[in-house]
C-alpha positions in Angstrom: 151.9 -81.3 -64.8 148.6 -82.2 -66.4 146.7 -81.5 -63.1 148.2 -78.0 -63.2 147.2 -77.7 -66.7 143.6 -78.7 -65.9 143.4 -76.1 -63.2 144.6 -73.5 -65.6 142.0 -74.5 -68.1 139.3 -74.3 -65.5 140.5 -70.8 -64.6 140.3 -70.0 -68.3 136.5 -70.5 -68.2 136.4 -67.8 -65.6 138.8 -65.3 -67.1 139.1 -66.3 -70.6 139.9 -62.9 -71.8 142.3 -61.8 -69.1 145.6 -61.3 -70.9 149.0 -61.3 -69.5 152.3 -61.8 -71.1 152.8 -65.4 -71.6 150.8 -67.7 -74.0 149.0 -69.8 -71.9 150.7 -71.6 -69.3 150.7 -75.3 -69.2 147.3 -76.2 -70.3 146.6 -74.7 -73.5 149.5 -74.3 -75.7 147.9 -72.4 -78.3 146.3 -69.7 -76.4 148.6 -66.8 -76.3 148.7 -63.8 -74.1 146.9 -61.0 -75.1 147.4 -57.9 -77.0 145.8 -55.2 -75.2 146.2 -51.6 -74.6 147.0 -52.5 -71.1 148.7 -55.9 -71.0 146.9 -58.2 -68.7 147.6 -61.8 -68.1 146.7 -64.1 -71.0 144.0 -66.6 -70.7 145.0 -69.7 -68.9 145.9 -71.9 -71.8 148.7 -74.2 -72.8 151.1 -71.9 -74.4 153.4 -69.8 -72.3 153.5 -66.5 -73.9 152.2 -63.1 -73.6 151.4 -62.1 -77.1 148.4 -61.7 -79.2 149.7 -64.1 -81.6 148.7 -67.0 -79.5 146.0 -65.5 -77.7 144.9 -62.1 -78.8 143.1 -60.8 -76.1 141.4 -58.3 -74.2 141.9 -55.1 -75.9 140.2 -51.9 -75.0 138.1 -51.8 -78.0 135.4 -54.2 -78.7 135.1 -56.0 -82.0 133.0 -54.5 -84.6 131.1 -57.7 -84.9 130.0 -57.3 -81.3 126.6 -58.6 -80.8 124.1 -56.5 -78.9 122.9 -59.6 -77.2 126.2 -59.8 -75.2 125.0 -57.7 -72.3 126.6 -57.7 -68.9 125.1 -60.8 -67.7 126.6 -62.9 -65.0 129.3 -65.4 -66.3 128.4 -69.0 -66.0 130.1 -70.9 -63.1 133.4 -72.6 -63.9 133.3 -76.3 -64.7 133.4 -78.7 -61.9 136.8 -80.0 -60.9 137.7 -83.0 -63.1 137.6 -86.4 -61.5 141.0 -87.5 -60.0 141.1 -90.5 -62.3 140.6 -88.3 -65.3 143.4 -86.0 -64.3 145.7 -88.9 -63.6 145.0 -90.4 -67.0 146.0 -87.2 -68.7 149.1 -86.9 -66.6 150.0 -90.4 -67.8 149.3 -89.4 -71.4 151.6 -86.4 -71.1 154.4 -88.4 -69.7 154.0 -90.9 -72.5 154.0 -88.2 -75.1 157.2 -86.7 -73.7 158.9 -90.1 -73.9 157.4 -90.7 -77.3 155.6 -93.8 -76.1 152.5 -93.1 -78.3 150.8 -96.5 -77.6 150.9 -95.8 -73.9 149.6 -92.2 -74.6 146.7 -93.7 -76.6 145.7 -96.0 -73.7 145.8 -93.1 -71.2 143.8 -90.8 -73.5 141.3 -93.5 -74.2 140.9 -94.0 -70.5 140.3 -90.2 -69.9 137.8 -90.1 -72.8 135.8 -93.0 -71.2 135.8 -91.2 -67.8 134.7 -88.0 -69.6 131.5 -89.7 -70.6 129.1 -87.0 -71.9 130.8 -84.1 -70.2 131.7 -81.6 -73.0 134.5 -79.9 -71.1 136.2 -83.1 -70.2 135.8 -84.3 -73.8 137.5 -81.1 -74.9 140.5 -81.7 -72.6 140.9 -85.3 -73.7 140.6 -84.2 -77.4 143.3 -81.6 -76.8 145.7 -84.2 -75.5 144.8 -86.6 -78.3 145.6 -83.9 -80.9 148.9 -83.2 -79.1 149.8 -86.9 -79.2 149.4 -86.9 -83.0 151.1 -83.6 -83.4 154.2 -84.9 -81.6 154.1 -87.9 -83.9 153.9 -85.6 -87.0 150.4 -86.9 -87.9 148.5 -83.6 -88.3 145.5 -85.1 -90.1 144.7 -87.2 -87.1 145.5 -84.2 -84.8 142.9 -82.2 -86.7 140.5 -85.1 -86.5 140.6 -85.1 -82.7 139.1 -81.6 -82.7 136.8 -82.2 -85.6 135.3 -85.1 -83.7 134.5 -83.0 -80.6 133.6 -79.6 -82.0 130.0 -80.4 -82.8 129.4 -81.3 -79.1 131.2 -78.2 -77.9 129.1 -76.0 -80.3 126.0 -76.9 -78.3 127.4 -75.1 -75.3 127.7 -71.4 -76.0 128.2 -70.7 -72.3 131.7 -72.3 -72.6 134.8 -71.1 -74.4 135.9 -74.6 -75.3 134.8 -74.5 -78.9 136.5 -71.2 -79.3 139.8 -72.6 -78.1 139.4 -75.7 -80.2 139.3 -73.5 -83.4 142.3 -71.6 -82.0 144.3 -74.8 -81.8 143.0 -76.0 -85.2 144.4 -72.9 -86.8 147.9 -74.1 -85.9 147.3 -77.7 -86.9 146.1 -76.5 -90.4 149.3 -74.3 -90.6 151.3 -77.4 -89.9 149.5 -79.1 -92.7 150.7 -76.3 -95.0 147.2 -75.0 -95.5 146.9 -71.3 -94.5 143.5 -71.0 -96.3 142.1 -73.7 -94.0 143.7 -72.0 -91.0 141.9 -68.8 -92.0 138.7 -70.7 -92.1 139.3 -71.8 -88.5 140.0 -68.2 -87.5 136.6 -67.3 -89.0 135.0 -70.1 -87.0 136.6 -68.9 -83.8 135.3 -65.4 -84.4 131.8 -66.6 -85.2 131.9 -68.9 -82.1 132.7 -65.9 -79.9 129.8 -63.9 -81.6 127.2 -66.5 -80.6 128.8 -67.4 -77.3 127.7 -66.2 -73.9 130.9 -66.8 -71.9 132.6 -63.8 -70.4 130.1 -61.3 -71.8 132.1 -58.3 -70.7 135.3 -59.3 -72.4 134.6 -61.9 -75.1 134.3 -59.5 -78.0 137.6 -57.8 -77.3 139.3 -61.2 -77.0 137.8 -62.4 -80.3 138.7 -59.1 -82.1 142.3 -59.3 -81.0 142.7 -62.9 -82.0 141.0 -62.4 -85.3 143.0 -59.5 -86.5 146.4 -60.9 -85.4 145.8 -64.3 -87.0 144.1 -62.7 -90.1 147.2 -60.6 -90.7 149.6 -63.5 -90.2 147.7 -66.2 -92.1 146.7 -63.9 -95.0 150.4 -62.8 -95.5 151.4 -66.5 -95.3 148.8 -67.4 -97.9 150.0 -64.7 -100.2 153.4 -66.5 -100.6 151.7 -69.3 -102.5 150.1 -66.9 -105.0 151.2 -64.5 -107.7 150.1 -61.5 -109.6 147.1 -59.5 -108.6 146.0 -62.2 -106.1 149.3 -61.9 -104.2 149.2 -58.2 -104.4 145.6 -58.1 -102.9 146.4 -60.6 -100.1 149.5 -58.7 -99.1 147.4 -55.5 -98.8 144.7 -57.3 -96.8 147.3 -58.7 -94.4 148.8 -55.3 -93.8 145.4 -53.8 -93.2 144.6 -56.4 -90.6 148.0 -55.7 -88.9 147.4 -52.0 -89.0 144.0 -52.4 -87.4 145.4 -54.7 -84.7 148.2 -52.2 -84.0 145.8 -49.3 -83.8 143.5 -51.0 -81.4 145.8 -51.8 -78.6 147.9 -54.7 -80.0 150.4 -56.2 -77.6 153.9 -54.7 -78.6 155.7 -58.0 -79.0 152.9 -59.4 -81.1 153.1 -56.4 -83.4 156.9 -56.7 -83.6 156.9 -60.3 -84.6 154.5 -59.7 -87.4 156.5 -56.6 -88.5 159.6 -58.9 -88.6 157.7 -61.6 -90.5 156.3 -59.3 -93.1 159.6 -57.6 -93.7 161.4 -61.0 -94.0 158.9 -62.1 -96.7 159.3 -58.8 -98.5 163.1 -59.1 -98.5 163.6 -56.0 -96.2 166.6 -57.3 -94.3 167.2 -54.3 -92.0 163.6 -53.9 -91.1 163.2 -57.6 -90.3 166.3 -57.7 -88.1 165.3 -54.5 -86.3 161.7 -55.7 -85.5 163.0 -59.1 -84.4 165.6 -57.6 -82.1 163.0 -55.5 -80.3 161.6 -58.7 -78.7 163.4 -60.1 -75.7 163.3 -64.0 -76.0 163.8 -64.3 -72.2 160.6 -62.4 -71.5 158.4 -63.5 -74.4 157.8 -67.2 -73.8 155.3 -67.7 -76.7 157.1 -70.1 -79.0 155.2 -68.9 -82.0 156.4 -65.4 -81.3 159.9 -66.7 -80.9 159.7 -68.7 -84.2 158.9 -65.4 -86.0 161.7 -63.7 -84.2 164.1 -66.4 -85.6 162.6 -65.8 -89.1 163.3 -62.1 -88.8 166.8 -62.5 -87.5 167.7 -65.0 -90.1 166.3 -62.8 -92.9 168.3 -59.9 -91.4 171.6 -61.9 -91.5 172.0 -62.1 -87.7 172.7 -65.8 -87.5 174.2 -65.6 -84.0 171.1 -64.0 -82.5 168.8 -66.4 -84.4 170.7 -69.4 -83.0 170.5 -67.9 -79.5 166.7 -67.7 -79.8 166.5 -71.3 -81.1 168.3 -72.4 -78.0 165.7 -70.7 -75.9 163.0 -72.4 -77.8 164.5 -75.8 -77.4 164.7 -75.7 -73.6 162.7 -78.4 -72.0 159.0 -77.6 -71.8 155.6 -79.1 -71.3 153.5 -81.0 -73.9 151.8 -78.5 -76.1 150.6 -78.6 -79.7 152.4 -75.3 -80.5 155.7 -76.6 -79.1 155.7 -79.6 -81.3 154.9 -77.6 -84.4 157.4 -74.7 -83.7 160.3 -77.1 -83.2 159.4 -79.0 -86.3 159.4 -75.8 -88.3 162.9 -74.9 -87.0 164.1 -78.3 -88.2 162.6 -77.8 -91.7 163.9 -74.3 -92.1 167.4 -75.5 -91.2 167.3 -77.6 -94.3 166.4 -74.6 -96.5 163.6 -73.9 -99.0 164.2 -77.1 -100.9 163.4 -79.2 -97.9 159.9 -80.0 -99.3 158.2 -79.0 -96.1 155.9 -76.1 -95.5 156.7 -73.5 -92.9 155.7 -69.9 -92.5 159.2 -68.9 -93.7 158.9 -71.0 -96.8 155.1 -70.7 -97.3 155.3 -71.1 -101.0 156.5 -74.7 -100.6 154.0 -77.5 -101.1 
């Protein structure tokens, strides 16, 4: 389980931009497959899905912010295989999180952090599991704190994508806190991180562009729900512009469809929301954030039976991933309606 996840993360360092349908397999829940003109496997990260939502990826066009310094230099070698004791500690942590034995999870993660010592990559892996432990417990402030504590160390290693993926995960944690503005700030930091990074020089810019535009569209439209007047009008326009650019530059079809469904749901366009959501096959798109937005579109379109079928797919047993804990939490909150006093993308005006 965790050892498999660690291998996937190690592979991520080598082919961090390679996109293929399925947000990251078991190691990096938040890294989704990529949206590219020619779908390629998503970077090995913990979320199983193949859409740009989670891991926008290698698209044929490079980001406008591409830095000339990113020339075709050889990629750095992948990190060394983690010590067996480290892998075993994270395996124990995952098992404990699954059984909701958070004290046991804490002990295992602390053991892994001790073994990590000054190794930034191992520190990142331990921080991810610590954040997951708190996310499953519903303590998103501490989940964010796990990444905040390690990001300064990761930022000193531009040859590694670990800081980039930390900001990617932080975006989702900030959403879970009901703060799309802070999530947008994390999106900006991920994009800046890629601009100064040296990992995967031939594909890094495309990955960053895809991730940036998908999340910019999604989060800006989400933020607009908490605003009114000219502010909301401007934010809705900015969100649509980001989605249009993503679509025009090789966006992954399912990733485009789920945002079309989400935007239409928020705009009260029932037929458009249902049509866009129905275009995604929940048996083929295993990105839980995509599937959550499919549920939003189906519910908004009045197709309760199809929405419930997708919820059942989402609730199937799965690994320990930050995204999974948040998506299932949002399903529960949405089931209680807009007066549930909980923030979700569907009820993004709630505070």
